[in-house]
N, C-alpha and C positions, 0 to 999 in steps of 0.2 A: 319230220316232226308234224307238219301240217296234215299229212295224210293220216298219221296215227290219231290226231285229235278228231279229224272228221270221222274216222272209223269208230272211235269211241262214242261219239255223239250219235251216230246212226244206230249203234248197238243199244245205247240207252233209250233212244226213241222207240226202237223195236220192242224192248222189254216193257216199256210203259204201255204201248198199244196192245200188245198181246195180253198183258196182265188185266187191263180193264175190259178187253173183249171177253175174257174168261169170266170176270166178275159179273158183267152185265148179262152174259149168256147163261150163267149158272141158274137163275130163277126159272129158265125154260125147262129145266130138268124136273121141277116140282109142279109144273102146270098139269092140269087134268087133260090127259091125252084122249079121253073118251069124247070130249066136246071139240067143236071147231075152235080155231085160234081166236082169242079175244084180246083186242088191244087194251081193253079196260083191265083185264087180269094181268097182262104183261106190264102195264104202267104201274099197277099196284105192287107187283113184285120188284120192279126196277126203281121205284122211288127211293128206297133205302140205299142201293148202290150209287144212285145219282147224288144223294146227299153226301156220301163218303167221297165221291169224286170231287165235288165242289170244295169240301173242307180240305182235302189233300192238296189240290193245286192252288187254292188261295194261300195256303201256308207255304207250299213249295215255291211258288212264283212271286209272292208279294210279302206276306207277313214276316217270313223268316229273313229275307234279305233286308226288308225295311226296318224291322225292329230288333230281331234277335242278333243279327250280325253287327248292329250298331250299339249293342249293349242296353237297349231300352226294354228290359225284361217285363216291367210292369205293363207297358203299352202292349207288348206282345200277348201277355196273359189276358189282359182286358179285351183286346180285339178278338181273341179266340173265344172268350166267354160269350161275347155278344154274338159272334158268328154262329156258335153252336146252338145258342138259345133260339136265334132267329130261324136257322135252318131246321132245328128240331120242331119248333112250332109250325113251320110251313109243312114239314113232313106229315104231321098228324092231321093238318087240314086237308092235305091231298089224300091221305089214307081214308079220312072220313068221307070224302066225296066219292072215291072210287071203291069204297069198301064193298065187300060181297054181302050176301044175305046173312043176317045174324044166325048163329047156330041154335039148334033146339035148346030149350031150357035145361033138359037133363044133361046135355053136353056142355052148356055154358057154365054149369056149376063146377065142372072139372078143370076149366081154364083158369090159370093163375090170374091174380088181380092185374088190372091194366097198368098200375104204377110200376110193377116189376119190369114190364116191357119198356116203359119210359126210361127207367134207370139203366137197363141193358143198352138201349140205343144211345143214350147220352155217353155212357162209358165207352162204347165203340167209337163214337165221334171224337172223344178225347184221345183215344188210342190212334185213330187215323191222323189227327192233327200232330201228335207226337211222332208218328211214323214219317210224315212229310218233313218235319223239322230234322229228324235224324238222317234221312236220306240226303236232304239238301246240305246239311252240315258235313256229312262224310264226303260229298262231292266237292265241297269247298276245300276241305283238307287235302283231298287228292290233287286238286288243281294247284294248291299252294305247294305241295310236295313236288309236282312236276315242274313248276316254275323255279323252285329251288334247285332241282337237278339240272335244269337247262342253264341256270346261272352258273352252277358249278362247272358244267361242261364248257361253257364259253370262257370261264376264268381259266380252266386248265389249258384250253387251246391257246389263249392269249399268253399264258406263262410259257408254254412250249415254244410258241413263235418268238417270244422275247429271248429265250435261251438259245434258239437257233441263230437269231440275229447277233447274239453275243459270241456264239461259237465260231462263226465264219471269220470275223476279224481276228479273234484269238488264234485260230489255227493258221491263218495267213501270216500273222505277225511272227509266229514261231518259225514257220517255213522260210520266210524272207530273211530272218536272222541267220538261219543255217546257210542260205545261199550267199549272204553278205560275207560270212566267214570264209566261204570257198573262194570268193573273188580275190581275196588277199594273197592266196598262195597257189591257186590253180584255176585260171580263167576258163580252160577247156571244160573242166568238171562243172564249173559254175554254169556254163551254157547248157550242158547236159541236164543240170538240175532245173534250169528254167523250163526245159521241155517236159521234164517229169511233173513240174508244178502245173503246167497247163492241163495235163491229164487229170491231176487231182482236182483242179478248180472246176472242171466239168462236172465231176461228181458232187462237189460241194454246192455248186450253184444250181444244179438241176435236181439231182436225186435227193438232196437234203430238203427239198420243198415237200416231199412226200412224207406221210406218217411212218410208213414202213417200206423197206426195200428187200429184195431177195438176199439171203445170207451170202450166197456166192458173189453177188455184185459188191457187197460190202467188203468181202475178203479180197476181191480184186483191187479195190481202192487201197486197202491196207498193204497189199503187195507193192503197189506203186509208191506208196509213202515210204515203206521200208527201203525200197530201191533208191529213193531220193536221199534218205538218211545214210545209206550205206556208202554213198559217194565220198563223204567226208570222214568216214571212220578210218582210224589208223589200224595197222596190222595187229596191235596189241589188244584190240577189242574183239572178243569172240561173240558173234551174233548167230543165234539159232532161231529159225522161224518155222512154225508148223501151222498151216492154215488149211483146215479140212471141213468142207460143208457137209451137210447131212446127205444121206443117200436119197436121190430123187430131187434134190434141190427144192424142197417144198417150204422150208422155213423162211419166215419173214422176220426182219429185225429192224429196230429203230436206227436210222442212218447216223453215222458218226458217234455211236454210243461208246465205241472202244478207243477212238483215236486219242483222246486225252490221256488214257492210261498208257498208251504206247509213247506219246510225247513225253510223259512224265518219266518213262524208263530211259529214254534217250537223254533227257536233261540231267537226271540224277544218277544214271548208271554208267557214265563215262568219265574217266579221269585222264587228264593229259599227261600224268606222270607215272601212273601205275597200270597194271593189267586190269582189264574190266570185262564184263560179260553182260549180255542181254539175251534172255530166252523168252520168246513169244509163242504161245500156243492157243489157238482158237479152234474149237471143234463143235460141230453141230451133231445132235443125236436124234434118233427117230422118235423119241418120246417128247420132242419139242424143246428140250433144254439146249442151251448154248453155253459152253464153258470157255471162259477166257482166263488163261493163267500166264502171268507175266512175272518173271524173276529177273532181277538185275543187281549188279554190285551197287552198294549203297555209298554214294558220294554226295552228301547233302550240300546244297548251295549255301553260300554265306548270306547273312541278312541283307547285305548290300545288293545282292543279285536278285532283281525283281522277277527274273524268269522263273524262279522257284516259288512264286507267290501262291500257287495252288488254286488259281481261279478255275482252271480246266476241270480239276477233280471235284470242285464244288458244283460246277455245272452238271457233271455226270451224276452226282448224288441227287440233285434236284430232278433231273430228267428221269432217273430210275423211279423215284417216288411218284412222278406224275404218270409215267407210261406203264410201269410194271409194279404197282403197289402190292406188296405181299407176295410177289412172284420172283423175287431175286434174293441172292445172298452175296454179299461183298465182304471179303476178308482181306484187309490190307495192313501193311506195316512192316517195320524191320524185323529181322529174325533175332534169335537169342543173343548172338554176338554183335548185332548191329551192322554186320558187313554185307548182308543180303536183304534186299527189299522185295517183298512179294505182294502182288495184287491179284487176287483170285475172285473173279466175278462169274456167278452162275445165274442165268436168266431162264425162266420158264416162259417161252414165247407163246404157248397155247393156253387158252382159258380152260381150266380143269373143272 
């Protein structure tokens, strides 16, 4: 950010310097090349650009910030009026001192009245003052817009960090609940689950601190999580898992973006008394899209069961809006007969 601001200021300074060099050098084009260089002639030609230079930067650096930006329009107009009149009077004093030889009478009759030149120069001074005000005002608007964008960026980062901090304990709580259930009827499987949990925690504690991780790495995490969940599944639960990264493993994805959807399938897709199924499919494609399709038998939790409160899905929705605004489609809900719940999330990971 600091480098971009420095680069912008250097560019603005360069534009100012080059523009005024061209303006002050322009009178040299109209000097009489047949005679030797004359400082008097150059001063006479440069006095008008010098007047414009003073009016521009007095407005740009002082009058506009001091009066226009503070809402003191009358003082701004009055100050410019005094400035233009003083510099205009000084200009004609200088031109009178360094003026060249008067033209012949027959040529003087063809020259327009002097007051037309006065009006022309005053009008140009007003224009230059307005130009300085316009450029300084546009610069202020751009700086305000950059500050707003920086504030929005910091706000988004803070929200994402807060969501990550919420996600870790939420994920850990659900996993520990599953291990606790295993301890009651199979201690050996519970020990195996603890080992699987240690692998998962490495991903949660380290990779989750990054904004994006390789899709293949995220799929490895999901494989370990499904293996942990599979330990306590009964034979009457049919589990189908398809995890396929893109060719070349070039896609990056926000970490833990799918885990709440999978947790939701295991919470609501398993019944202790009837046959159940869970189908998980996550596929990466060469065009940058990642499609996550989860189908499960629908066994809604009771109101007393807080594990079905939907906190994880709410976090997913917030993270999608912050990380992939306008680049995702999420279709979720029970099917027509209410026996199957589907959650289909498609994310475009590349900026188009």
